[in-house]
C-alpha positions, 0 to 999 in steps of 0.5 A, a space after each residue: 349333540 348337552 346333546 346332550 340320547 348320546 347327543 340330544 337331551 334326553 337326552 336328547 342332548 347336544 353338546 357335541 355340536 358347535 358353530 363353525 367359527 374355526 380358529 386359524 391353524 397354528 403355524 408350527 413348522 416342526 409339526 406336519 400340516 396334515 396333523 388333524 382329523 376332519 372334525 365333521 367326519 369324526 362326528 359321523 364316526 362317533 355316530 357309527 359307533 352308536 350304530 355298532 351297538 345297535 348291531 351287537 347281538 350280545 346287547 339286550 334287544 330293546 337296548 339295541 332298538 334304543 341305539 337305533 333311535 339314538 343314531 337317528 336323533 343324533 343324525 337329525 341334529 347333526 344336519 340341523 346344526 353342523 351341515 346347515 351351518 356349513 351350507 349357510 356360510 357357503 351361501 353367504 360367501 363367508 365360509 372358511 376352511 375347515 379344521 384340516 384346511 379343506 374347502 367346505 364344499 369338499 367337506 360337504 361332499 364327504 359328509 354326504 357320502 358317509 351319511 348316505 352309507 350310514 343311513 343305508 346301514 342304519 335302515 338295514 340293521 333295523 330291517 335285517 337284524 332288529 325287526 326279525 329279533 323283535 318279531 321273535 320276541 313277540 313285538 311285531 311292527 306290522 305292515 298293512 299287508 300283514 293284517 287279516 280281515 278282522 284286524 283291518 276291520 278293527 283298524 278301520 274303526 280306530 282310524 275313523 275315531 282317533 286319526 281321521 279327525 286330525 288329518 289335513 290333506 293339502 292339495 297343490 294346484 293353481 289355487 293352492 300353492 305348494 305347502 310349507 313342509 316343517 322340519 323333521 315332519 313325516 309326510 305322505 306325498 299323494 298323486 290322485 286322478 279325477 275320474 271325471 276330468 282325468 286330471 292328475 293332482 298332487 297333495 300332501 298329508 302330514 303325519 300328525 306328530 302328536 299321535 303315537 308313531 307306532 299305533 298299537 293294534 287291537 289285541 288279537 288274543 295271542 298276547 303279542 305286542 303288535 304295532 303298525 307305523 302311523 303313516 302306513 295306517 294313514 296311507 291305506 285310508 287315503 280314500 277317506 281323505 280323497 273321496 271320489 278320487 283315484 289314488 295313483 301313487 303315495 310315498 313317504 318323505 321327511 325334510 330336515 331344515 336348518 334349525 340352528 339359532 343365531 342371536 346378536 346379543 349386542 343388537 338385542 336389548 331384551 335377550 328373551 324377546 329376541 330369542 323368542 322371535 328367533 325360535 319362530 324363525 327357526 321353523 322356516 329355515 332352509 331345507 338341507 336333507 330330504 329323506 324319501 322311501 326308495 319306491 318314490 316315483 320320478 314324477 313326485 321326486 322331481 316335484 319335491 326337489 323343485 318345490 323344496 329347492 334341494 339338490 340330488 346330493 341332499 336326497 336320501 333314498 331309504 326303505 320304509 319306515 322313515 324316521 327310526 327315531 320313532 323307535 324310542 316309543 317301543 323302548 318304553 315297553 315293559 319288557 325288563 328281560 329285553 333291557 339292561 338289568 336295572 341299577 339303583 343309584 346308591 347314596 355316596 358313602 360320605 353322605 350317609 348318616 352316622 346313626 340309623 334312622 337319621 336324616 342325611 345332613 349334606 352340610 355336616 358331611 361336607 364340612 368334614 371332608 370334600 365329597 367326590 360324586 360319580 353319577 349315575 352310580 351315586 344318586 343325584 337326588 340324595 347328593 346334589 338335589 338334596 344339597 340345594 333342597 336342604 339349603 332352601 329349607 335351612 334357616 341358617 342359609 343366607 344365600 344360594 347362587 347357581 348356574 342353570 344350563 339345561 334342566 327338566 321343566 318339573 325340576 326339583 332344583 328350580 322348585 327349591 330355588 323358588 322356595 328359598 327366594 320365597 322364604 327370604 333368602 338371597 337367590 341368584 340364578 345364572 340362566 343360559 337361555 341359549 342352550 341349544 334346543 332347550 331355549 323355549 323350556 329355559 325361557 319358561 322357567 326363567 320367568 317362573 324364577 323371576 316371578 318368585 323373587 329369584 335374581 335371574 341373570 342371563 350371563 355375559 354378552 357374547 358368552 354362554 354360561 356352561 359352567 356347573 356351579 352351585 354356591 351356598 352361603 351358610 351362617 354356622 352356629 358360631 357366627 362364621 359364614 361358610 361357603 359350601 360349593 358344588 362344581 360338576 361336569 353335568 347339568 342340574 337335571 335330575 332326569 338326565 342324571 340317571 343316564 349321563 355319567 358325570 362327576 361332581 365335587 362338594 366342598 366347604 374349602 374356603 378358597 374354592 368358596 371365595 373363588 366361586 363367589 368372585 366368579 358369580 360376582 363377575 357373571 352378575 355384575 361388573 367385576 373384573 376378575 383376576 386369576 384363580 388358584 383352585 379353578 381354571 376358568 374359560 375363556 381367559 385362563 382355561 386353555 392357557 392353564 391346561 397348555 402350561 401343565 402339558 408343557 410342564 409334563 413335556 419338560 419333566 419327560 425331557 429331564 427324566 422325571 415322572 410324566 403322564 397326561 390323561 384326558 377324558 372329554 366329549 370332544 377333542 378338537 382345539 388345535 392349540 391343545 392338540 399341538 401341545 399334546 403332540 409336542 409332549 408325545 415327541 418328548 416321550 410323555 405317555 398321553 391317554 385320551 378318553 373321548 366320547 365323540 369328536 377327536 381331531 388328534 391323530 394317535 400313534 403316528 411315528 415321530 408325531 404321536 407315538 405315545 398317544 393312545 385314544 379310546 372311546 367307550 359307549 354303553 348304557 350310560 352316556 360318558 359325559 365327565 371331563 377330567 384332566 390329570 397330570 403326573 406333575 413329577 410325582 405330585 399329581 394334579 387332577 382337574 374336573 369340570 364342564 369344558 370340552 377341548 373345542 373352540 366354543 368351550 375355550 373361547 366363547 363360554 364360561 367354563 370352570 375346572 376345579 382341582 381335586 386336592 384330596 389324595 383319595 379322589 385323585 387315586 379314584 380318578 387314576 383307577 378309573 383311567 386304568 380301567 378305561 385304558 386296560 386292554 381287557 376293557 371293551 372300547 373303541 381305539 382310534 388309529 392315525 388314519 381316523 379309523 375306529 376299531 371296536 374291541 369287545 371280545 378277547 382272542 378266545 371269544 370271551 366278552 371283554 369287561 364292561 367299564 360301566 358295569 365294573 364301576 357300578 359293582 365297585 360303587 355298590 361294594 363301597 356302600 356295602 363295606 361301610 
């Protein structure tokens, strides 16, 4: 889930999900066999933490509504990718044991049990907590039975004019086979009887996805915001769709299909064409989940199970309305009192102009010292976006090279690269068109870049390019060529940069520029790269480099030297890294792990991980940065970059970490970790059994400090003190 909402981009993003190629468990007789937590159940626990935010009455009401929608969107993607992939591999007979050595069928059973519990809880939170609170705030999600005669008359007119013309009822009989049910579509099952023949027939009506999920009701003069679910409105006008027929039953249902994409690059001469064909195939993936309203009659359910070839285990009975991801629409209401207070990102202090009314000059600022950026507290627009735009417009700039994994369709970054190419600059874009669920969007603007003269490369065969790199080659007035580099933890996406927490380094360090240049040459040409000094690059060196540093901390602890490890990631799954952390803990190294999503490590287990602490922080921003910090016997090393501790990131992606050399930046990271691990900070803590416990209030009942609010105040204070 660069999934990245909490998983999907916008977010509706999805970086917490990867494929099922599982590395074999490391043979280490000194470590217990049961030393990992199940990664699939850990992901569901992450989504449970999202749900707990929706349950929190201390949060603004529309933010709770948003977390309900995020939970639903996350779970959809989990089924479309993780569950679908596991089922596919079971069906083909190539399923391998999971990361904890369990049979995939057993894991599927546990997933089903936990997912059923969470979906029922999710529905209850909306019905019993959030909906009544919305009613109290004069935001009403009505049902047909709530409407009076005058309302119904108005809605009849609305239905006739705006909805009826786009509906397509499909009969099921010998002349009409059971229709194809597309993934994530909301549908009405309808059973009708012909009064002349007494014959009972089945029909399906698809709820059009291009219409508002919650239809605004006409103003009744009360000033209340009132909505009715589109499917409820349609189901109470079925007579118009089946004139002369008797409506016996109608129920809602929703199907989830396998929508993962598989491309064999070795067999695909033209990757874009192969991907486009695969995207068409995605629409016809096998069913993996059927959601139905809890009042569905047995006859209809039996028909759906038979025709969709789905099991009872894959059926989820829920109260209406289904698809609470549609609540995203309600969160767009202009009700600021029901949302988090607005926060306007500030320009990083080092990028501010020295004179009043002077335009910022990113190159002048970065040439003086490295700049560490922290989004969204510090503005993406006045830093990274400005960096690329200034480079495009600057006649002294000779070349721009950039990786693009996910970006918005109307991205100023893409436009700047086009402008640069059209002005005669050398421009290279390493485009990852296989970014999950963004493939079609990426194909479109990749072609747009090519038409403008940008050199577009799709990375290395078999490896996704996930690194966040931008390189500008500029000829200074003295004739020297200077390399200006940005290395980040997040995508070059101006939209998600407002809600994703990320770090980025702007630097003119010649060593970094040299190494990034060599890496770009490897990505676009045939260079065979050697080791780097300021970078750690996957798949060759990143895991080895991190484990080497973890082992160094282990040795330092045994020798009585200062030792500490602090890691912030979205996911912690890689067995080799986890085992090295266990060995460090056994040597007495304090290990702080700050993880957003999946975590397979068991903290606090006597004799195994006594010194390991795992915390998770979720809030208004999606924690997305990756940090690796080592005490290093009093000479701290801190790395930031794009890689999570997962097999896909370390073995099948181009990922980059960069070492921070400025002592001020290292201290800033240290303070961030101190805040995250502080018992006075609201967070979830993980125990050795895989249970996450939320700590949001002190013993006296007072709310604990919110890390993101504290960081926001600190960044604002720095700006004011300048």
